[in-house]
N, C-alpha and C positions, 0 to 999 in steps of 0.2 A: 548500490543497486539502482539508485535513481538515474545515474549516468547511463547505465545499460538500458533502462526503460526509455529514456529520452532518445537514445540512438535507435532503438527498436521502433518507436513511434515514428521517428523521422524517416527511417528506411521504408517502413510499410505504408506510411501515408504519403510518401513522396514530398515531404516538406523539409524545411531547414531545421537544424538542431535547435535554433533559437525559437522557432515556432513550436516545435515539439516540446521544448522545455516549458513554455507558457501553458501548453495543453496539459502536460503532466502536473504542473503546479496547480492548475485550476481543478483538475480531477481530485488531486490529493486534498485540496482545501475543502471541496465539496464533501468528500467521503469523511474527512475528519470531523466536519460539522454535523453530518447527517447520521452517522453511525453511533450507536451508544458506546459509552466507555466500557471496557478498555479498548474496543476496536479502533475507534478514531485515532487515538494516540499511538496504538500499536502499528497502524499502517504508516503513520509518519515516521515512527522509529525504524520500521523495516526498510523503508525507502531511503532512510538516512544511513542505513548500514547496520542497524541493530536488530537482527532478526530473532534474537533469543526471546524477547518479550512476546513477539507475535506467535512464535512456536508455543510458548507456554499458554497464551490465551486460546489458541486454537485447540490445544490439548484439553484445556478445561471445558471449552464449549463442546467438543466431541464427547468427552466423558459425561457431561451433563445430558447430552442428547441420548446417549446409550446407557444411562443409569450407572456410570462408573465414576462420576465426579464427586 
């Protein structure tokens, strides 16, 4: 998923894939540091290709928001 995001950023921003990769890594690092667990780790896992944990975390959050968790 990270490769797709890098290509998307490069295309939309009109920058090279190398520049886009640095931008994506910077944003990922910022989010993983700033968001509470399990969100920070789940974002890294999702962009690394493991979306199952992110889906589980999102379901838990949504269930908690709506009293179903």
